N, C-alpha and C positions, 0 to 999 in steps of 0.2 A: 568321269560320271558328270551329269548334272544335277543339280539340286534345283527343284520348283517349287516355287509357292505363289497364292494368289489370295488375297483379301486379308494377309496377316497370318495365312496359314502354312505352313508345310507340308506340300502335297507328298514329299518323298524325293527318293534320288535315281536319277534313271541313265540309262544309256542313251548314247547319241541318236543309235539305231531305234530304242523305244519312245524317244520323245518325237523321232521324224514321224513314227508310226502314228502317234498321241495326236500331234497335229494334223494327221492325216483323215484321222477320224473324227476330228473334233473333239477329242478329252480335253488337249491344251489349246490354247492359245495363246498367238503371237505377244498378247499384250501380258500374257503370264510373266511372272518374274523369274528369273534363272540364275544360278551362280555356278563355277566352277572353280578349281584350284588355281590359284593365280591370280584371280579377279578381287580389286578392291572392294569393289561394291556389288549388291545385286543389279540386273538390267533386263530390261524387257526381252523376251526370246526372239523377237525379231530384230536385236542387234547381234545375234549370235549368227556371226558368216556360216558356221558350219552346216546351222539348220535352214538358211536361205538357199546356199547356192545346191547345185545338183550332187546328192549323194556319191561318194567315192566308193569303186568297187572295193567291196568287204563280204567272208562268209557269213551267212545269215545267221542271225544269234537264235540259239534255241533256248527254251527255258528248262530249268531243271526238272525232273520228273518229280511230279507230284505239287508242283508249284505253280498257281497259275502265271501266264505271262501279263509284263505291264502292270503288275503289283506295285513297284516300287519299293524302295528299302524306307523303313522307319527311320523318323530323324532320329540321329545320334547325338551323345553329349558333344560332340566334337563339332558337328554343322554349324555353320555361319548362322549369326542370327538373324530370322527373318525382319528387313523392315516393316514396321506398321503393327507388330505383335506386341503389345504392351508389357508381357512379362520378360521379354527379352528387350535388348539394347536397340536402339534405331529410333524410327518414330520420326515425327516432323522437327525440323528446328524448333518450332513453336513449343512443341512438348518440353523441349529442356531449355525454355527460356530463363529459367534462374540462372543457369550456369553460362550460358551463351550470353545473355545481356538481351534485356527487352527487344531493343531496336534491332539489332543484329538478327534477332530469332523471326522477330515480324516480318524485316525484309528478305530474310532467306527463303523463308516461307512461301512468302509471295513470289521471289522469283523464281522456285523451285514448280511451284502451281504454272507460272504464265510461260516456264521453258520446257518443262519435263512433267504435265500433269499425269502421265498415267505412273511414275515414279512414283511422284506425291501422294497418288489415293492409294497406292499399294503399301506404301509406308504408313498411312493415317491408320491411327489406334480405331478399332470399330467399337471398343468397350470403353468405361470411364466417364469421369463427369462431363458435363458440357460446357461448364463455363469456360474453359479455354478455347472451344471452337465459337462459342457466341463472342466473348470478349476481341478474339481475329475479325470477325463477321462485323462488329461495331466499329472498330478502329479503322477498315480497309473501308466500309461503305461509309462512312464519315467522310474520310478522306477524297473519296470520289464523288460525294455530293458537293464537298464543297469547292473542290476542282471546278464542277459543273457550273456550279452557282458564280464563280469567280468570274469565268469567261464570258457568262449571261451578262455580267457587269461591264467587263471590258465592250461586247460588242450591242450594247444596249442601245438604241437610236439616239441621239443629243436631242431630235428637236422636242416639244411638248406632245404626249399622246393625244391621240384623238379621242374627246371625250364621249363618241358616240360608241365607241366598241364596249366590248363587254370588259369586267374587272381581269376575267380571266386571260384575254387576248391582250390588256394594256399592262399586264404582269412584268413585262419583261421591255416597255416599248420608252423608258428613261431609265439612265443611270441609278436615280435616286429610287425607282420604284425597285430594280433591280437588285439595288443594295439591301433596301428594307427586307425583300424575300430573302437574301442570302443570309442576314440574320437570322430571322426567322428558321430557317434550314438548320444555320448554327445550332439552335436551341432544342429543336423536335428532330434534328437529326439521327441523335442516337436511337430512341424510342423507334423511330420511321424505320431506319434500315435493319433494327432487330425485329420487328413486326413482318419485314417483307421477308424475310430469309425464313422464319418460322411458318408464314402463312403459306409462301411457295413449296416450302418442302412438306408440308400437309397433302397439299394438292399434287405434288409430283410424286409422292409416295402412294396415295390412292390410284393413280394413274399406272402406274408402274405396278402395282397389285393388279390392275385391270389386265395387264402385259401380261401376265405371269413370270415377271421377275423379282418380285420382292422375296427375296430370300433371309432378310437381315429384318430386323425390328427398325420402328421409325426412325429410332434416335440415330441409326446409322445415314439415312437418307439426309437428316437434319444438319450433320455433320458436314454431308457431303455440300450442302448448299451455304452453310457458313463458312467453309474454307474457298468455295467457289466465289461466293458473294463478296466476301473480303478480299480477295485477290484481283478480281477482275476490275472492280471498278478504279484500280489504281492506272489503269489505261486511260481514265478519264483525263488524267494529267499530260496528255498527248494533245497540241491543240488541232482543233477544227474536226480530225477523224478520229480523235478518241474514244466517243461517244460508240460511234458504229464500231469499233475495235472491242470494247468491252463487250459489247451484246452480243457479238461475235463467239469471242472466246469464252465467255459466261456459257452459252449453251455445250460448247465443244466439254469445257470441265466437267457441266452435269453431267452430261451423255457417260464419258470417260467415267466419271467418280461413281454413279450409280451403277455401272457396269461391273468395275473392279470390287468396289466395297459389297455388293450384294452377291458378287461370283454369278453374275448373270451373262447373257449374252449381249454384245452390243445392240442388235437389231431391237430388243425386247426394250432397252433402253432407249433408243431412237423413237421409240413409238410411244414412249410415255413422254417424253420431252416435246414431241409434236403434237401430242393431246394436250400437255399443258400449253403450249403457245398458241395454240387455239383457242382454249379458256381465255387465255389472258388478251388475247384478240378480242374476242366476242365482248367480254367485259369493258375493254377500251371503248368498241364502238358506242356501248352501252351509255357508259359515263359521258360519251361526247355528244350524244344525243340527249340526255337529259340537260348537261348543261347548255349545248344549243338552245333548248325550247326555254329554258329559264333565262336565258340571255335576249330572246326574242319577247318575251313577257315582259323582261324589265325595260326594252328601250320602245316598247310599245306607245308610251306616254310621249315620247320625242318627237314622233311621227303624225302626233295628232295636235300639235301645237299649232 
């Protein structure tokens, strides 16, 4: 028998043939977690060789008389604890940071999110306080912001910046200016990364509702974004390509996280994130045009001297 769980809930125990039929009909997904006798931890159904290989010839199973097929057995007291259910053992390493140690729990959770995001979000509790996820986001986001600022200082031009460019354009045109900006980010960084995660999760949740995939309350989406925004900025530590890696993996984490946590399809989650990215791009274009207009107004006296 294979025990199947999704988004912190145990769906039941099913035979291999039942799981195959469920995957074919769409009842189950390869991203759902499974566990069977002999396994140490839960794993996505995609890792079960017997489910991805061609089926072995076997007599077709029949449902007992009077019972519908594919109902699954209810979870028994002896069943394994599904990671992600706060009432059962498991969850993310960050949830047991008092026992594991603060630093070990943080980097253990970040490693899980960066290497096995599907498992991480399946283990993520969907109820409880939000202080833990927000703190994780604050630490990871701030470290990523500091890493990006540090590399900006190292790569800043050594010559004196051109006085005819706008202040926004000249921000990183000398090590002194870049260092000044880094100090500012160090102070306002915690507030900045917290606000970014909260505002982003609000917008993404609204788009997920439009896509018909918001099966859980808003705080579930906020959890997904806190953990995604807390782990992926650590990729900023990688020189040169770290920023691009962080951006790409952030999108992947958010898509998988919303699909798993809300128990919806990946397509609906992708649609919500596509709308989210489009809205963000439109806002960036608007801000750039406003900054360019303001800069041209400030530079106009220089060209009439």
